[in-house]
Each structure stands twice: as structure tokens, then as C-alpha cells.
C-alpha positions in Angstrom: 0.0 -0.2 0.0 3.0 2.2 0.8 4.4 1.6 -2.7 1.6 2.3 -4.4 1.1 5.0 -2.4 4.9 6.0 -3.1 4.4 5.6 -7.1 1.4 8.1 -7.7 3.1 10.6 -5.3 6.4 10.8 -7.0 6.2 9.5 -10.5 3.2 10.3 -12.7 0.5 12.9 -11.6 -3.0 11.5 -10.6 -5.3 12.6 -13.1 -7.6 15.0 -12.0 -11.2 16.2 -13.7 -11.5 19.8 -14.3 -14.3 21.1 -13.2 -16.3 22.8 -15.7 -16.8 26.2 -16.3 -19.8 27.8 -15.3 -22.1 28.9 -18.5 -23.4 32.9 -17.6 -26.4 32.0 -18.8 -26.5 29.4 -16.3 -25.3 31.4 -13.2 -27.9 34.0 -14.1 -30.7 32.0 -14.2 -29.6 29.7 -10.9 -29.6 33.3 -9.2 -33.2 33.7 -10.6 -34.1 30.3 -9.0 -32.6 31.1 -5.8 -34.3 34.6 -5.5 -37.7 32.3 -6.6 -36.4 29.7 -3.5 -36.2 32.5 -1.4 -39.8 33.5 -1.5 -39.8 36.4 -3.5 -41.2 36.5 -7.1 -38.6 37.7 -9.7 -38.3 41.0 -10.8 -38.7 42.2 -14.4 -35.0 43.4 -15.6 -34.2 46.6 -15.8 -32.8 47.5 -19.3 -30.6 50.4 -19.3 -31.3 53.1 -22.0 -28.8 52.0 -24.9 -29.3 48.4 -24.2 -29.9 46.4 -27.8 -30.7 42.7 -27.2 -29.8 42.2 -30.9 -26.0 42.5 -29.2 -26.5 39.2 -27.1 -24.9 36.3 -28.9 -26.3 33.4 -27.3 -29.6 32.6 -28.8 -31.5 31.0 -25.7 -30.4 34.3 -23.4 -31.5 36.6 -26.5 -35.1 35.0 -26.6 -35.3 35.5 -22.6 -34.3 38.5 -22.5 -36.7 39.5 -25.3 -39.6 38.0 -23.3 -38.7 40.2 -20.2 -38.6 43.2 -22.1 -41.7 42.4 -23.9 -43.7 41.6 -20.4 -42.1 45.3 -19.4 -43.5 46.9 -22.4 -47.1 45.1 -21.5 -47.1 45.6 -17.7 -46.4 49.9 -18.6 -48.8 50.5 -21.1 -51.1 48.6 -18.6 -50.5 51.0 -16.0 -50.4 54.1 -18.1 -54.1 53.1 -19.2 -55.1 52.4 -15.9 -54.1 55.7 -14.7 -55.6 57.8 -17.2 -58.8 55.9 -17.2 -58.8 56.8 -13.0 -57.8 60.1 -14.3 -61.0 60.7 -16.7 -63.3 59.1 -13.7 -62.1 61.9 -11.5 -62.6 64.6 -14.5 -65.7 63.3 -15.3 -67.2 65.5 -17.8 -64.4 67.6 -17.9 -62.0 65.3 -19.1 -60.5 65.6 -22.2 -61.9 63.7 -25.5 -60.1 60.7 -26.4 -57.8 60.9 -29.0 -58.5 59.7 -32.5 -56.1 56.2 -33.3 -54.3 57.2 -36.9 -55.3 54.7 -39.4 -54.7 54.7 -43.3 -58.4 55.8 -43.8 -58.0 58.9 -41.8 -54.6 59.7 -43.0 -56.1 59.9 -46.1 -54.2 62.1 -49.0 -56.3 65.2 -50.0 -58.2 64.5 -53.5 -59.4 67.7 -55.5 -62.5 65.1 -56.8 -64.2 64.6 -53.8 -67.7 65.7 -54.0 -69.5 68.4 -52.0 -73.3 67.4 -52.2 -74.2 71.1 -52.2 -72.1 71.5 -55.3 -73.9 73.0 -58.4 -71.2 71.7 -61.3 -72.2 67.9 -59.3 -76.2 68.5 -59.2 -75.9 69.4 -63.2 -73.7 66.3 -64.0 -76.4 64.4 -61.9 -79.2 65.6 -63.8 -77.5 65.0 -67.3 -75.9 61.8 -66.8 -76.5 58.6 -68.1 -78.5 57.4 -65.0 -80.4 60.3 -65.0 -83.8 58.8 -66.1 -83.4 56.0 -63.8 -83.5 58.2 -60.5 -86.0 60.8 -62.5 -88.2 57.5 -62.4 -88.6 57.2 -66.2 -87.1 53.9 -66.4 -87.4 51.0 -64.1 -84.2 48.4 -64.0 -84.7 45.0 -66.3 -81.0 43.1 -65.9 -79.5 40.6 -67.7 -76.9 38.2 -66.2 -74.4 36.0 -67.9 -71.2 34.6 -67.6 -67.7 34.0 -69.7 -68.0 31.0 -72.5 -68.0 27.7 -71.0 -68.2 28.4 -67.5 -68.4 26.0 -64.6 -70.0 25.2 -61.4 -68.8 28.0 -59.3 -69.5 30.6 -61.7 -72.8 29.6 -62.9 -73.9 29.5 -59.3 -72.8 32.8 -58.6 -75.0 34.2 -61.3 -78.0 32.4 -60.3 -77.7 33.2 -56.6 -77.5 36.9 -57.8 -80.2 36.8 -60.0 -82.3 36.2 -56.4 -80.4 39.6 -55.1 -81.2 41.8 -57.5 -85.0 42.2 -59.0 -86.2 42.1 -62.2 -82.8 40.1 -63.3 -82.3 37.1 -65.6 -79.8 34.6 -66.1 -79.0 33.5 -69.9 -75.6 31.2 -70.9 -73.2 32.8 -73.7 -72.9 29.5 -76.0 -70.0 31.1 -77.5 -71.8 34.6 -78.7 -69.5 37.7 -78.5 -70.5 40.7 -76.0 -70.3 43.0 -79.2 -73.3 40.4 -80.5 -75.5 40.2 -77.1 -75.2 44.0 -76.2 -77.6 44.9 -79.5 -80.1 42.0 -78.3 -80.1 43.6 -74.7 -81.3 46.8 -76.2 -83.7 45.7 -78.2 -85.4 43.5 -75.5 -84.9 46.8 -73.2 -82.3 45.6 -70.7 -81.1 48.5 -69.0 -78.0 46.4 -67.5 -75.5 43.7 -68.3 -73.6 41.6 -65.9 -70.9 39.9 -67.2 -69.0 37.1 -64.7 -65.7 36.3 -65.8 -63.6 32.7 -64.5 -60.0 31.4 -64.3 -59.1 28.3 -63.2 -62.9 27.2 -62.3 -62.9 30.6 -60.4 -64.6 33.5 -60.2 -62.2 36.4 -60.8 -63.8 39.2 -63.1 -67.1 41.1 -63.8 -68.2 43.6 -66.0 -71.0 46.0 -65.5 -72.1 48.0 -68.8 -75.4 50.3 -68.2 -77.5 50.1 -71.5 -77.9 51.9 -74.0 -75.0 54.5 -73.6 -73.0 53.3 -71.1 -70.9 53.5 -69.2 -69.3 50.4 -68.6 -67.0 49.2 -65.5 -64.6 46.4 -65.4 -63.6 45.1 -62.0 -61.5 42.5 -60.5 -63.2 39.7 -58.4 -62.2 38.2 -55.3 -63.1 36.4 -52.0 -66.1 34.9 -53.9 -68.3 33.2 -50.9 -71.5 31.1 -52.2 -74.1 30.5 -49.7 -73.4 27.1 -48.8 -69.9 28.6 -47.8 -71.0 30.8 -45.5 -71.1 29.7 -42.0 -74.5 30.6 -39.6 -76.1 31.8 -43.2 -79.7 32.5 -43.1 -82.5 31.0 -45.2 -82.8 31.6 -49.0 -83.8 35.2 -49.7 -87.6 36.2 -50.3 -89.0 38.1 -53.4 -88.8 41.2 -52.0 -87.2 44.2 -53.0 -84.0 44.9 -50.9 -82.8 48.2 -49.3 -79.9 49.2 -50.7 -76.9 50.6 -48.9 -73.7 52.7 -50.4 -70.7 53.5 -48.4 -67.9 55.6 -48.6 -68.0 56.8 -52.4 -67.0 60.1 -52.2 -65.0 61.1 -55.1 -66.4 61.7 -58.8 -65.0 58.4 -59.8 -66.6 57.0 -56.7 -70.2 59.2 -56.9 -70.4 57.7 -60.7 -69.9 53.8 -59.7 -72.4 54.4 -56.9 -75.0 55.4 -59.3 -74.4 52.6 -61.4 -74.7 49.8 -58.6 -78.0 51.9 -57.4 -79.6 51.7 -60.9 -79.3 48.1 -60.3 -82.1 48.1 -57.9 -85.6 49.4 -58.2 -86.4 52.3 -56.8 -89.0 51.8 -53.8 -87.7 49.0 -51.6 -89.5 46.8 -49.7 -89.3 47.0 -45.9 -91.4 44.5 -44.9 -88.5 41.8 -46.4 -85.9 43.4 -44.2 -83.1 42.5 -46.5 -80.4 44.7 -47.8 -77.4 45.0 -49.8 -74.2 46.7 -48.9 -71.9 47.9 -51.1 -69.2 49.5 -48.5 -66.2 50.7 -50.6 -62.9 50.7 -48.4 -59.5 51.7 -49.5 -60.8 51.3 -52.9 -61.9 47.9 -52.5 -65.6 47.6 -52.7 -67.1 44.3 -50.1 -70.7 43.0 -51.5 -72.9 41.7 -48.6 -76.2 41.0 -48.5 -78.0 40.3 -44.9 -81.6 40.4 -43.5 -82.4 42.4 -40.0 -84.2 42.4 -37.4 -85.1 44.7 -34.9 -84.8 43.1 -31.0 -85.1 46.6 -29.0 -84.9 50.0 -29.5 -81.2 50.5 -29.5 -80.3 46.7 -30.8 -80.8 44.8 -34.4 -79.5 41.5 -35.3 -78.4 40.6 -38.8 -77.9 37.8 -40.8 -75.9 37.2 -44.0 -78.0 35.5 -46.6 -75.4 35.2 -49.3 -73.7 35.6 -51.7 -70.3 37.7 -50.9 -67.6 38.8 -53.0 -64.8 42.3 -53.0 -64.6 44.4 -56.3 -61.6 46.3 -57.1 -62.2 48.9 -60.0 -59.9 48.3 -63.1 -61.2 50.6 -65.6 -64.3 52.6 -66.5 -65.2 53.3 -70.0 -67.4 55.0 -72.0 -70.4 53.7 -73.8 -70.8 49.9 -74.3 -68.2 47.4 -73.8 -65.6 47.6 -76.6 -62.2 46.3 -76.0 -60.7 47.4 -79.3 -61.9 51.1 -79.8 -63.3 51.9 -76.6 -62.9 55.5 -74.8 -61.8 55.0 -71.6 -62.4 57.4 -68.5 -59.9 56.1 -66.1 -57.7 53.0 -65.9 -56.3 51.7 -63.0 -52.4 52.2 -63.8 -50.4 50.1 -60.6 -47.2 51.7 -61.0 -48.5 55.4 -61.4 -51.5 55.3 -59.0 -50.1 52.6 -56.2 -47.2 55.1 -55.2 -48.6 56.2 -51.7 -50.6 53.5 -49.5 -53.0 56.7 -48.3 -54.3 57.8 -51.6 -57.8 56.6 -52.9 -59.4 56.8 -56.0 -63.0 56.1 -55.1 
């Protein structure tokens, strides 16, 4: 035993395992754990003004510090909100008005063509445009709804469901006829408007609306199409009552023309007993179409139920006269590279 001890002491050095170096992340976490075991809850980290989380090289540590920073920001925001609420309760009626949040809509770039309802020039244009006979109750709308050539199931069903929304509308199939041949036949049969639903890859993607007999003609891109069976919690099929029409946010001269074009599709006097309403809501140049049935639950509460279909339109062009893709004169054409330079500039 002494021999062995002497050899180990005088000859080769004994192998000793080095203690592993402590990771800075583990040491800090262990400190937090000790604080937690001591009974006190871990306090939120106080970050210096010039602190940047991106400078932390360790990914786990960086993620941990980021979550702590987000928690600290959330607590400060909630505390400021509670403090402001208490101040408003103390002040009562003398409290300052709530600040209006900044949105793309209320930060809209000013447009010179925004319509003033009291403008004499606008009133004269309305009295002499192509829709004047409708608004003067000299004509009643009669609509022809058709599709592109050889349509598929979704496009056909959308046309059929649209005919139940628009009164006095008739669905006809193209059978290979060109629009230039269809339009004279529509005029001879006293149709006031022509709606053409186009499709691509079995999905409706475009809509042409032409006012007869003298135009104008609008071409829309169609998206987000939902048929009645695809809408959750939808109501029963619509009745034959004439619906009410709501037109929202058509403020410019161009938007005013498009709004009058949609309004001329429906008869003058809605039947309020049907409690049905068709809505064309313009927001950031996207026109959202919805069809609802409503019921008054009390003097202040109204319940609505969507009937369908629903879709979204985006104006591509407005053409004078009836449809003529080769020699037609365009009033307005959407040019993305020139017109979409600012997110706060709208045309309708």
C-alpha cells in the first residue's frame, strides 16, 4: 500500500477532472432560481437606455431577455392605461376627448375630386348623366346576367344566386356569343344593364357591368367569392321582396359614378317588410358586397344575418359607352406603377 502510494506521489501525476466552467446563462438563471426559492417573485429586468437585445450572442439568452422586455413593455402600457382611466373618472365631464387613433383611412391624401353634395356642378352632372332617367323614375331596371363562355359550377351558381339578390334580373348562358352581339339584343329587349361574370381556373375572377344603351362600362377584378353554402351561420334563402341598398364611402367623382351605377341595378322603392339589405361598402378602393336580413330586437339593438353571396370588387377601368375592348374610349384606367405609389391615396 505504501509502495503504491509512493509511486503515485513521486512518479506520474494523478489524473484529475477539471470542474466545468460555468455558463453565464446558467449562473444568471440559478440566481433567479435562488431568488424564487427564497420566496420573493423574480422582478422584471431593468434595461439601460442604450441596451440592445440583438447584441446578445446566445440565442436562448437573447430569447429570454426579449420575452422579459416584452412583459415589461406590456406592464408599463397597462399601468399608463389604468392611470389615464382613473384621471378621466375623476374629471368626469371635464375630461379631454379621447385621441383618435391614426389609420390609413383617416390619414388619406387629400383628393381634389371629392364630391360636395351642395356643389352646383355635381348637381348638373347628375341631372344630365346616363343614370338620370333612372333617378328621375322614367325607367325601371331590367338586368341581364351572363357568364364567360363555357363556365364552371361556381361561376354558374354565383350568377344564379346574384339573380335572387337583384330583382327583375334574368340569367342567360353565353353559348359562344361575343359581347358585341349580345349588347344589341339586350337593347332591343329593353334591358337596362348587363352583368358578365368572368372566371379563371374554375374560379370567378372578374365582373363587367355595362349600363345600356349608352354606357358607361366598368370592369372589376373579383376576389374572395363565397357562395351561400360556404357561409357559416347563414340565414334562409332570400325572399322576393325588393331589398334596400346601402352605398358607403363613394366620395370622389369617380366613386360617385360607380355608386350611381350600382344603385341603378335595384328598383326605386324597397319593400321594408322583407327586411333585406344589399350593401356596397368601399374601403381603400375595395368594394365589399354583402347581403343581409335584419331584425329589430329592441329600440337600440338590431340583429343581422348574412344571406349570401359575398364577394370583393376592385375597379380596373371605366369606359365610355358600351363594351368595346378595341376602340373604346376610357374615362379611367388603373395603372399600378403610377397610381399605387402611396398607400394613403385612394381613387373612389
